Structures are given as C-alpha cells and as structure tokens.
C-alpha positions as CSV (number, residue, x, y, z in Angstrom):
1,M,-24.1,-12.9,-25.0
2,V,-23.4,-10.8,-21.9
3,S,-20.4,-12.5,-19.7
4,H,-20.7,-13.1,-16.1
5,E,-18.4,-10.5,-15.3
6,D,-20.0,-7.8,-17.3
7,K,-23.1,-8.5,-15.4
8,R,-21.6,-7.8,-12.0
9,R,-22.8,-4.6,-10.0
10,F,-19.4,-4.2,-8.6
11,P,-16.4,-5.1,-11.0
12,R,-13.7,-7.2,-9.6
13,V,-10.2,-5.6,-9.4
14,P,-7.1,-8.0,-9.9
15,M,-4.5,-7.7,-7.2
16,P,-0.8,-7.8,-7.7
17,A,0.6,-10.9,-6.5
18,E,3.5,-9.2,-4.2
19,S,0.8,-7.2,-2.3
20,A,-2.8,-7.5,-0.9
21,K,-2.0,-9.8,1.9
22,V,-4.7,-10.7,4.2
23,S,-5.5,-12.9,7.2
24,V,-8.0,-15.7,6.5
25,T,-9.9,-17.9,9.2
26,L,-12.2,-20.4,8.1
27,Q,-14.8,-22.0,10.0
28,A,-17.2,-24.5,10.1
29,I,-21.0,-23.7,10.5
30,T,-20.6,-24.7,14.0
31,G,-18.2,-21.8,14.5
32,A,-15.1,-24.3,14.7
33,T,-12.0,-23.1,13.2
34,I,-11.1,-25.3,10.2
35,D,-7.6,-23.1,9.4
36,Q,-6.1,-19.7,10.0
37,T,-3.5,-18.7,7.6
38,V,-2.1,-15.4,5.3
39,V,-3.1,-15.4,2.0
40,H,-2.6,-13.2,-1.3
41,V,-6.0,-11.6,-2.6
42,H,-6.3,-12.7,-6.2
43,D,-9.1,-10.3,-6.9
44,L,-11.4,-7.9,-5.2
45,S,-14.7,-6.0,-5.2
46,R,-16.9,-4.2,-2.6
47,V,-19.0,-7.5,-2.1
48,G,-16.4,-10.1,-2.4
49,M,-12.9,-11.6,-3.2
50,S,-11.2,-14.5,-4.6
51,F,-7.8,-16.1,-3.1
52,H,-5.8,-19.4,-3.6
53,R,-5.3,-22.2,-1.0
54,T,-3.9,-25.6,-1.0
55,H,-7.0,-27.5,0.0
56,G,-10.5,-27.1,-0.9
57,V,-13.3,-26.2,1.5
58,P,-17.3,-26.8,1.1
59,A,-19.4,-23.9,-0.3
60,G,-21.2,-22.1,2.8
61,T,-18.0,-22.2,4.7
62,R,-17.7,-19.2,7.1
63,C,-14.7,-17.0,6.4
64,V,-13.3,-14.2,8.4
65,V,-10.9,-11.6,6.7
66,V,-8.7,-9.3,8.7
67,V,-6.8,-6.8,6.9
68,S,-4.8,-3.8,7.7
69,Q,-3.2,-0.8,5.9
70,K,-1.7,2.6,7.0
71,G,-3.1,2.2,10.7
72,K,-6.5,1.3,9.7
73,A,-7.8,-2.2,9.7
74,L,-11.1,-4.0,8.6
75,R,-12.5,-7.2,10.0
76,I,-14.7,-8.7,7.1
77,V,-17.1,-11.8,7.4
78,G,-18.3,-13.7,4.4
79,K,-19.0,-17.2,3.2
80,V,-17.3,-19.3,0.7
81,V,-19.4,-19.5,-2.5
82,R,-17.2,-21.4,-4.7
83,C,-14.2,-23.4,-4.5
84,L,-12.7,-24.6,-7.9
85,P,-9.5,-26.8,-8.3
86,V,-6.6,-24.8,-10.2
87,E,-3.9,-26.8,-11.6
88,G,-0.8,-26.3,-9.8
89,K,-2.0,-23.8,-7.4
90,G,-4.5,-25.7,-5.3
91,Y,-8.0,-24.2,-5.1
92,L,-9.4,-20.8,-6.0
93,L,-11.9,-19.6,-3.2
94,G,-14.7,-17.1,-4.1
95,V,-15.7,-15.4,-0.9
96,S,-19.2,-13.2,-0.7
97,F,-18.9,-10.5,1.9
98,T,-21.8,-10.5,4.6
99,N,-20.5,-8.1,7.0
100,I,-17.6,-5.5,7.0
101,Q,-16.4,-3.6,10.4
102,Q,-13.8,-1.1,11.1
103,L,-11.7,-2.1,14.0
104,S,-10.7,0.6,16.4
105,E,-7.1,-0.9,16.8
106,V,-5.1,-2.9,14.3
107,P,-4.5,-6.6,15.6
108,P,-0.8,-7.3,16.0
109,A,-1.2,-10.4,13.8
110,A,-2.9,-8.4,10.7
111,P,-1.0,-8.6,7.8
112,L,-0.3,-5.3,6.1
113,A,-1.9,-4.8,2.6
114,T,0.4,-2.6,0.3
115,D,-2.1,-2.2,-2.3
116,G,-5.2,-0.1,-1.2
117,V,-7.1,-3.1,-0.1
118,V,-8.3,-1.3,3.1
119,D,-9.1,2.0,1.3
120,R,-11.1,0.0,-1.6
121,L,-13.4,-1.7,0.9
122,M,-13.7,1.5,3.5
123,V,-16.3,3.0,1.1
124,D,-19.2,1.6,2.8
125,V,-17.9,1.3,6.5
C-alpha cells in the first residue's frame, strides 16, 4: 500500500526546531483576525506547511504567513486544511497555500528564517 507521504507531488521537508520562524495571522472567513503570532515551521513543501499552535482552529480558517530571509520577504496566503491535537504540544495545523507573493520590502516585524524557507518557496514566485 502506498502511503499518503509517498503520493505527495511536492514532498515535505522537516524543519529544524531552532530555525524556520514565521509570522502567522489566522483570520475568520469574515476577515476578522483571530490571532497573530510567531511560530516554528514543523515541515514545509512548495504547496503547504504545518506548525504547532496552543489552540485549535477550524478547517477552512484563512492563514496569512509572512517570512523573511537575507533581505527577501514573502507573504503567503493559505487555508487550514487540518488541525490535529498533539499530546503535550497543543495542535498541529496543516496549511495549504493559495497564493505566494514576493514583497518589495521586508516588513519590520517579519521574523528572520535561518534555514532556507524563503529560498525553498521562491521557486514559483
């Protein structure tokens, strides 16, 4: 039997815990901000990512991610496709990207990713 991971068109790359910080804003369907925080990316592909968060959110929640590295910045819009409880770690959110946009300036509050997050996603921008 072929595993779900083997069927992926774009394999996920695990990210080291000490790097890959991104700013995440979660928004309700109405556009109202639910939460804004900096998280560590758990894994990353060209079409999605996952990260841990203390509280769960419903699937379909809009997610805006801003990440910067070496003077480059990306604004990534996506939606939460899964939210699974993880004992001792809160919840693991899976996000599917719907739009990736290169920013002309690095926002002052954008966290610095140290493990190639921006370079890995710049391929299609």
